[in-house]
N, C-alpha and C positions, 0 to 999 in steps of 0.2 A: 792281417792283423788280430793280435789276438792278447787280450788282459783277462786274468785271473785276480777275483775281488780289486776289479780296480788297479790294480799294477800290470807293466809288461811282464809275460806269462815267460819260466824258463822250461829246457828241456829236463829239468829234474822234477818240474813242478807237475809235467805232463806223464811221468813214468810210471805213476801207478793208474792213470785212467789207461794210458792204452795198455799196461801188462792183468788189470783184473776184468776191465770195460765192464765196470759197472757204474752206475747212474743212469739219468735219465736229463730230457734235453725239450727244446721247443726251437723251431725255424722261423723264421719271420723274413718278411719282405719291408724294406722302408724304403718309402718312396717321397723323397723332399723333408726329411724331418716328423715323417706319419708312416702310424704302422695300422695295417685293417686288422682291427681283432686284439688289438694291447691290450687290453683289459683279460683277455680268454686267453691269451698265453702267459698270463703273470699268474692266471687262476689254475691254469694247466700246470704251471711248474709250483706252486703251493700245493696242489692235491698231491703231484705224484712225489714231492717231497716227503709228505706224509706216508705213501705206503712203502715207498723206495728204503724211505733212511729214521721214518717212526720219527718225525720233528718237524717241527714248523719253521718253514723258511720265513725271512724277513722280506717282505714285498717290495718297500718301502726301499730297502737298498740297493734289492735286485736290481728295481729299476733306475738307482742309480747309476749303477754298474754301465747296463745298457745306455743309460745318456755321455756317458765319460766316454765310452768307447765310439759311440755311433757321433761324439761331437764334430762339427767341421765334415759331414763327410756327406759331399753331393750326391744329389741326382736316385737314380736305384739302386740300392746293395741287399743282397742277405746276408741274413746276422743270425744266429747260433747262440742260443744260451745254453751251457751243458753245467749240471748241478753234479758233483762229485763231491767226495772226502779222497784226501791226497794222501789220509795218513791211512787208509784202509789195509787191513791185514786178512790173506786171503782166508787163515785160519780161523779168524776172527772176524767176518763183517758183521754180528751183530754189537760191534763195539764201534762200529763208523756212524759216528752219530754229529760231526761238524763235517758239514758240506761247503764247498767251496762253488763260487759262481764262475764260469769260463764262461767268456762273451769272445768270438768269434766274426769276422768282417769277410764277405767274399764277394765278388762280381755276383750280380744277377743278371738272368737271362731272358729273351724279350717273352710276354705273354700276351695269349697262352703260342707254346710251344708245336709241332706241327699234331695231327692226328696220330695216336699210339695205336697197334696190335696187342692185344696180350694173350697168354695162354695159361690155361686153371691147372691148378693142384690141391691136392686136397694136404689141409695145412691150417693151423688155427696158433695166431702169434701167443707166448706164456705174455701172462695179463695185457689182453688189447688192449685193455682201457688205458694203459701206461705208455708213453712218448719215450720210453729205455732205451739205451745204449746199443743192447744186445740184439745187432743189427745181421748179424751171421747167418742167420735161418732163411729172411728174406732177399739177402744177395746171392744166397745160393742159387734159392728160387729164379732171383730175375736172371743171373748168370744162364742157368737152364734155358730158360725161356727163349732168352735173345742165341743159343746155340741151336735151339729148333727155328728160329728165323722169326721168334719175334720180338716185341717190344720189352715186355713185362710179365713181370706174373699177377696173377690172381686169384687168389685164395676161398676155396671152398670147403664149407664145415662136412664133417664125417659124411652126417644126414643130408650131404645134397644141398645146403643154403650157402649160395653165393655170399660173401663178407665184404673183403675189401682188398684193395693192390698191394705193391710193394712195397711203397711208401705212398698212398696215398687213399683217399675213400673213393668207393666206388659210387655210382648210382645210376637210374635210368629212366626212360621216358615209355608210358605207355602208349597203346595207340591213338588213347581218348588225349591225349597230352599231359599226362598227371604224371609228377617227378617221384620216382619209386626209390627211398633209400633202404639197401637190405638191412631188414631186423637177422644182425646175427654178433658175435665178439670182433666189434671194430675199436679204433682209436677212435674217438668222437674228436675230430681233426678242427680246427678254428674256424678253414674255408666253410667245409661242410655244416658249422654251425651258424654260420651268418647268410648263408644263404636259406637256411631254413626256419631262419626270422623273416625272411621275404613276404610280403603278402601275396605275391605272385611270383611264379604260377603255383597251380594245387601240387602240394608237394603231400605225402604220404611217408610211413617207414612200415615195410612189411617184408614176409620172409620173401624172397623171388631164390626156385629152387632152381641149377644147373639146366634142368629142362624147361623152365619158363623162360630162359635168354631168349630162345629164337624168334618168341613174338612178339621181344620190346621194339619198339621204334625207333631206337636211337639207345645211347651208354655215354657214359663221361667220365673222365676221374677229375677230383680236386681236391690243391692244398695250395700251402700259401705261395709255392714257385711255379706254380702252375696255371692258378687259378680254377678255371674251367677247361677241363682240355676233352677234345672228343676222343671216344673209342673207335676205332674204327672196324674193329674186328675182336672176336670173342672165341678163342678155339676157332671153328669156321663157319660161324655165323658173322655175318658183312654186316657192319649200319651205316647209315649215311652221313655225311663229314656235313654237314651242313643242314640238320634239321632246327628249325623255328624257335624251339623250347630251349636248345643249347646257345645260340645266339641272344633270347631272352635271357638266359639266365649269364649270360657272359657281359652283357650287357648292363645288367642289375648290380653284380657282382664289383664292375668296374665302379660304378657309381655309389658304392660305400663309401662314405667320407674314411680317412686314416683318423687315429688319434694322433695328436701328438706328443713327442718324446718330453 
């Protein structure tokens, strides 16, 4: 199901988005009419709209579109909000200043999914701080990783710093049980931000070189669709699947109350 500015979407409405692939989005997990980090998702949409289109997104109207699309939807569902301008002209993208709000709902999987193994690639996303719709590079590297026998890709800066996963934030646990978030160009994911606001366990943000990975006690992936997912391997480095800090993070995240739509 999809709605554009609160009305049923048509193929013509989506044509420009498909052909130009210019816009930004956020994805949420709705559980019985509530969303963890809803305010953070709205903050992201407003912030990214300034960067992508140079205009102020109407926060309240966007929330109303989300509420309308989600009305009457029971249980758990995935919800994506994409902001784009249907009138965008590839020759004059600077004229695109009337963003529309597309809301999609889809089934949501169980959380967390099984552990994943990731392969590293030297890569930095364009405008890493923006959740934009230009996903080709990430999906290409995810495909390459899967063809090599892994589940997903992890990005490494040219200077050797590990940054993030294909569509998720990456975290580590050191031998003392401290959570380390890599200091590098990454998307400020809502799940990561919610976890960083917890009182425990101890957490820091610091550079993690690829050469440091083998000394870590555990690794994990985070986003709204997977919660806290164990990373069982990074290249040829293996990690345990049941580290107590990951269980602590998972339980703490599950205990964060959702905001009602």
